[in-house]
C-alpha positions in Angstrom: 49.9 -66.4 -40.5 49.7 -67.0 -44.2 51.6 -69.8 -45.9 52.4 -70.5 -49.6 52.5 -74.1 -50.8 53.2 -76.2 -53.9 52.6 -79.9 -54.2 50.4 -82.7 -55.6 46.7 -83.4 -54.7 44.9 -86.8 -54.4 44.6 -87.2 -58.2 48.3 -86.5 -58.7 47.9 -83.1 -60.3 50.1 -80.2 -59.4 48.5 -77.6 -57.1 49.6 -74.4 -55.4 47.9 -71.9 -53.2 47.9 -70.1 -49.9 46.6 -71.3 -46.4 46.1 -69.3 -43.3 47.1 -71.0 -40.1 48.3 -70.3 -36.6 51.8 -71.9 -37.2 53.7 -74.3 -39.5 52.4 -77.4 -37.8 48.8 -76.4 -38.2 49.2 -75.7 -41.9 50.8 -79.1 -42.4 47.8 -80.7 -40.8 45.4 -78.8 -43.0 47.4 -79.9 -46.1 47.3 -83.5 -45.0 43.5 -83.3 -44.4 43.1 -82.0 -47.9 45.1 -84.8 -49.3 47.9 -82.6 -50.6 51.6 -83.7 -50.5 53.5 -80.5 -50.5 56.9 -80.0 -52.2 57.5 -76.6 -50.8 55.9 -74.7 -47.9 56.9 -71.2 -46.6 55.3 -68.4 -44.7 54.3 -65.2 -46.5 55.4 -62.4 -44.3 53.7 -59.0 -44.7 56.1 -56.1 -45.1 54.1 -54.0 -42.7 51.6 -54.6 -39.9 47.9 -54.4 -40.6 46.2 -51.0 -40.1 49.5 -49.0 -40.2 51.0 -49.2 -43.7 48.5 -51.7 -45.0 47.0 -50.4 -48.2 43.3 -49.8 -48.4 41.4 -51.8 -51.0 40.4 -49.2 -53.7 36.6 -48.4 -53.5 36.2 -49.0 -57.2 37.6 -52.6 -56.9 35.6 -53.2 -53.7 32.5 -52.0 -55.4 33.1 -54.5 -58.3 33.7 -57.3 -55.9 30.5 -56.6 -54.0 28.5 -56.4 -57.2 29.8 -59.8 -58.4 29.4 -61.5 -55.1 25.8 -60.3 -54.9 25.1 -61.6 -58.4 26.6 -65.0 -57.6 24.5 -65.3 -54.4 21.3 -64.2 -56.1 22.0 -66.7 -59.0 21.7 -69.6 -56.8 25.3 -70.1 -55.5 24.9 -72.2 -52.3 27.3 -70.2 -50.1 29.5 -67.2 -49.8 32.7 -69.4 -49.9 31.8 -70.6 -53.4 31.0 -67.1 -54.5 34.4 -66.0 -53.3 36.0 -68.9 -55.3 34.2 -67.7 -58.4 35.3 -64.1 -57.8 38.9 -65.1 -57.3 39.0 -66.4 -60.8 38.4 -62.9 -62.0 41.7 -61.7 -60.4 44.3 -64.2 -61.4 46.5 -61.6 -62.9 46.8 -59.7 -59.6 48.9 -61.8 -57.1 48.0 -59.7 -54.1 44.3 -60.0 -54.8 44.8 -63.8 -55.2 46.4 -63.9 -51.8 43.5 -61.8 -50.4 40.9 -64.2 -51.8 42.9 -67.2 -50.7 42.9 -65.8 -47.1 39.2 -65.3 -47.2 38.4 -68.6 -48.8 40.5 -70.6 -46.2 39.0 -68.7 -43.3 35.4 -69.3 -44.6 36.2 -73.0 -45.1 37.2 -73.2 -41.5 33.7 -72.1 -40.4 34.4 -68.5 -39.7 31.7 -65.9 -40.6 32.3 -63.6 -43.6 32.5 -60.6 -41.2 35.2 -62.2 -39.0 37.1 -63.2 -42.1 37.2 -59.7 -43.4 38.0 -58.3 -40.0 40.9 -60.6 -39.4 42.5 -60.7 -42.8 45.7 -58.6 -43.1 46.1 -58.1 -46.8 44.0 -55.0 -47.3 42.3 -52.5 -45.1 38.6 -52.4 -45.6 36.1 -49.6 -44.6 34.5 -50.2 -41.1 31.0 -49.3 -42.4 31.4 -52.0 -45.0 32.4 -54.7 -42.5 29.7 -53.6 -40.1 27.1 -53.9 -42.9 28.3 -57.4 -43.8 28.0 -58.4 -40.1 24.4 -57.2 -39.9 23.6 -58.8 -43.3 24.9 -62.2 -42.2 22.8 -62.0 -39.0 19.6 -61.1 -40.9 20.3 -63.4 -43.9 20.3 -60.7 -46.5 24.0 -60.7 -47.5 23.2 -60.6 -51.2 20.9 -57.6 -50.9 23.4 -55.6 -48.7 26.3 -56.4 -51.0 24.4 -55.0 -53.9 23.6 -51.8 -52.0 27.2 -51.5 -50.8 28.3 -51.8 -54.4 26.0 -48.9 -55.5 27.1 -46.8 -52.4 30.8 -47.4 -53.0 30.4 -46.6 -56.7 28.6 -43.3 -55.9 31.3 -42.4 -53.3 34.0 -43.1 -55.9 32.2 -40.8 -58.4 32.1 -38.0 -55.8 35.8 -38.5 -55.0 36.6 -38.4 -58.7 34.7 -35.1 -59.1 36.6 -33.6 -56.2 40.0 -34.8 -57.5 39.3 -33.5 -60.9 38.1 -30.1 -59.6 41.1 -29.9 -57.3 43.7 -30.5 -60.0 44.0 -26.9 -61.1 44.2 -25.4 -57.5 46.8 -28.0 -56.6 48.7 -27.1 -59.8 48.7 -23.5 -58.8 50.0 -24.4 -55.3 52.8 -26.5 -56.6 53.9 -23.9 -59.2 53.8 -21.1 -56.7 55.7 -23.2 -54.1 58.6 -23.8 -56.5 58.4 -20.3 -57.8 58.8 -18.7 -54.4 61.5 -21.3 -53.5 63.4 -20.5 -56.7 63.2 -16.7 -56.0 64.4 -17.0 -52.4 67.2 -19.5 -53.1 68.5 -18.3 -56.5 67.2 -14.8 -57.5 67.4 -13.1 -54.1 71.0 -14.2 -53.3 72.2 -12.9 -56.6 70.6 -9.5 -56.1 71.9 -9.3 -52.5 75.5 -9.4 -53.8 74.8 -6.0 -55.3 73.4 -4.7 -52.1 76.5 -5.7 -50.2 78.4 -3.2 -52.3 76.1 -0.3 -51.3 77.1 1.7 -48.2 73.5 2.3 -47.1 71.0 0.9 -44.7 68.5 -1.5 -46.3 64.7 -1.3 -45.7 63.4 -3.7 -43.0 61.3 -5.6 -45.6 64.4 -6.1 -47.8 66.5 -7.2 -44.8 63.7 -9.7 -43.9 63.5 -11.2 -47.4 67.3 -11.4 -47.8 67.5 -13.2 -44.4 64.7 -15.5 -45.4 66.5 -16.2 -48.7 69.7 -17.1 -46.9 67.9 -19.5 -44.6 66.2 -21.2 -47.4 69.3 -21.4 -49.5 71.4 -22.8 -46.7 68.9 -25.1 -45.0 66.5 -26.3 -47.8 67.3 -30.0 -47.1 66.6 -29.6 -43.4 63.4 -27.6 -44.1 62.1 -30.5 -46.3 63.0 -33.0 -43.7 61.2 -31.1 -40.9 58.1 -30.6 -43.2 57.8 -34.3 -44.0 58.5 -35.3 -40.4 55.8 -33.0 -39.1 53.4 -34.4 -41.7 54.2 -37.9 -40.7 53.8 -37.2 -37.0 50.5 -35.4 -37.6 49.2 -38.3 -39.7 50.3 -40.9 -37.1 48.7 -39.0 -34.2 45.5 -38.4 -36.1 45.1 -42.2 -36.8 46.2 -43.5 -33.4 45.5 -40.9 -30.6 41.8 -40.5 -30.0 42.0 -37.2 -28.1 44.1 -35.6 -30.9 41.8 -36.9 -33.6 38.7 -35.5 -31.7 40.3 -32.1 -31.4 41.3 -32.0 -35.1 37.8 -33.1 -36.2 36.2 -30.5 -33.9 38.4 -27.8 -35.5 37.6 -28.9 -39.0 33.8 -28.7 -38.4 34.2 -25.1 -37.3 35.8 -24.0 -40.6 33.4 -22.0 -42.8 31.9 -24.0 -45.7 34.5 -26.8 -45.3 32.9 -27.8 -42.0 29.5 -27.8 -43.6 30.8 -30.1 -46.4 32.1 -32.6 -43.8 28.9 -32.6 -41.8 26.7 -33.0 -45.0 28.9 -35.9 -46.2 28.7 -37.7 -42.9 24.9 -37.3 -42.7 24.5 -38.5 -46.3 26.5 -41.6 -45.6 24.7 -42.2 -42.2 21.3 -41.9 -43.9 22.1 -44.2 -46.7 23.6 -47.0 -44.5 20.7 -46.8 -42.1 18.2 -47.1 -45.0 20.1 -50.0 -46.4 20.1 -51.8 -43.1 16.4 -51.2 -42.5 15.6 -52.4 -45.9 17.6 -55.6 -45.1 15.3 -56.3 -42.1 17.5 -54.8 -39.3 15.6 -52.9 -36.6 15.8 -49.2 -36.6 17.6 -49.1 -33.2 20.3 -51.6 -34.3 20.7 -49.9 -37.7 21.3 -46.5 -36.0 23.8 -48.0 -33.5 25.8 -49.8 -36.2 25.7 -46.9 -38.6 27.0 -44.4 -35.9 30.2 -46.5 -35.9 30.8 -45.9 -39.5 31.1 -42.1 -39.3 34.7 -40.9 -39.7 34.5 -37.5 -37.9 34.9 -38.3 -34.2 32.7 -35.4 -33.0 29.8 -36.3 -35.2 30.3 -40.0 -34.5 30.3 -39.4 -30.7 27.1 -37.4 -31.1 25.3 -40.2 -32.9 26.7 -42.9 -30.6 25.3 -41.0 -27.5 22.0 -40.5 -29.3 21.9 -44.3 -30.2 22.4 -45.1 -26.5 19.3 -42.9 -25.7 17.4 -44.7 -28.5 18.0 -48.0 -26.8 16.4 -46.6 -23.7 13.2 -45.9 -25.6 13.7 -42.3 -26.6 13.2 -40.9 -30.1 16.3 -40.3 -32.2 15.2 -36.8 -33.1 14.9 -35.8 -29.4 18.2 -37.5 -28.5 20.0 -35.7 -31.3 18.6 -32.3 -30.4 19.9 -32.6 -26.8 23.5 -33.3 -27.8 26.4 -30.8 -27.4 27.1 -30.7 -31.1 24.3 -29.1 -33.2 23.3 -31.4 -36.0 21.6 -29.8 -39.0 18.1 -28.9 -37.9 16.5 -30.0 -41.2 18.0 -33.4 -40.6 16.5 -33.7 -37.2 13.1 -32.5 -38.5 13.2 -35.1 -41.2 14.0 -37.8 -38.7 11.1 -36.6 -36.5 8.8 -36.8 -39.5 10.0 -40.4 -40.2 9.4 -41.4 -36.6 5.8 -40.0 -36.8 4.9 -41.5 -40.2 6.8 -44.8 -39.9 8.4 -44.0 -43.3 11.9 -43.8 -42.0 13.6 -45.9 -44.8 12.2 -43.7 -47.6 12.9 -40.5 -45.8 16.5 -41.5 -45.0 17.1 -42.5 -48.6 15.8 -39.2 -49.8 17.9 -37.4 -47.2 21.0 -39.2 -48.6 20.3 -38.1 -52.1 19.5 -34.6 -51.0 22.7 -34.2 -49.0 24.8 -35.7 -51.8 23.4 -33.1 -54.2 23.8 -30.3 -51.7 27.5 -31.4 -51.2 28.1 -31.2 -54.9 26.9 -27.6 -54.9 29.0 -26.7 -51.8 32.1 -28.3 -53.2 31.7 -26.5 -56.5 31.3 -23.2 -54.6 34.3 -23.9 -52.5 36.5 -24.6 -55.5 35.2 -21.6 -57.4 36.3 -19.4 -54.4 39.6 -21.3 -53.8 41.1 -20.6 -57.2 41.1 -16.7 -57.1 42.1 -16.8 -53.4 45.2 -18.9 -54.3 46.1 -16.7 -57.2 45.8 -13.6 -55.0 47.8 -15.2 -52.2 50.6 -16.1 -54.5 50.5 -12.7 -56.2 50.9 -11.0 -52.8 53.9 -13.1 -51.8 55.7 -12.6 -55.1 54.8 -8.9 -54.9 56.4 -8.6 -51.5 59.6 -10.2 -52.7 59.8 -8.0 -55.8 59.1 -4.8 -53.8 61.8 -5.8 -51.3 64.3 -6.1 -54.1 63.3 -2.9 -55.8 63.2 -0.6 -52.8 67.0 -0.3 -52.3 67.4 0.2 -56.1 65.0 3.1 -56.0 66.7 4.5 -52.9 70.1 4.3 -54.6 68.7 6.2 -57.7 67.3 8.9 -55.5 70.6 9.4 -53.7 72.5 9.6 -57.0 70.2 12.5 -58.0 
């Protein structure tokens, strides 16, 4: 639980801040031990529970924090708690960030590790690979080095995300415009034209009957349709996050999609390679680095493949052999590169090169996918509008022919 307090310290100066404690009595004891006489004390209640609606800390901000903490630690700051205090001063204009740093600072001062502090705080959701990397760094005494590497990695990931977002802007614009255009035609244009058809004493073509019926459904139930759409979207999102079997099935399906599945696999392999290389560079054994890095993969099918392979690695087998025997077929060039690293003992350099290679390859694949997506979307929208226009014109043509 997090508590907000105001009061006076030993010197008689006004102070305020936040303290994390099990209950109200515990926070009172902590304030007394610090020599603070409080004038107000109340619990800060989160609106939502952690890991459900808790907002994820933006990668750009997390990258900046990692970079600054790394600089502080390398500049001679005695401990991570003092580095956190210095970093907190850079975010005084952001109340939520101040609460976040207060929570971390208080937990560290109580003797908790940096990893446990990040794991137990409830202000922001943090990436699992970041927390696992911090855990290993603390155990190996290389926290400053790993934080710097995480800063670089997060910054690169944010650049890739920015490129994708920028490239997807036009296709998303086309989808939104086409959605409203089709909805407008079905709910406004079609009903007006059908009033003319009602006056005709002739049988309408099947395609016209279908479009008219669809227009009536949309016009009469558009609110319900929107409610159903967002409800299905919410249920799908909830099941994907909380039901392991469903997540596994969805991730398996995504990997089978042409081009898109390759992009997912390439992205996961790039992240895995980079994190393993960082951990090895920080003094972590290859076996432990693989085991920890396998837990950072988001796609459940690929994650399961690497987790099973890491179990074989613990038994003394080579990673390349363990990966080649799994049910899911990992990229052969990746396995061959791993085998080469195992033979030459140059695993760190090979994994770092693999990460750069896969990131570049992903850029090319994403550009290819987007270049194909735009004409496909335009064609799809054109076909739908063409069907609606044809359905409306056919009865008119038939009426003209009958009049002749």
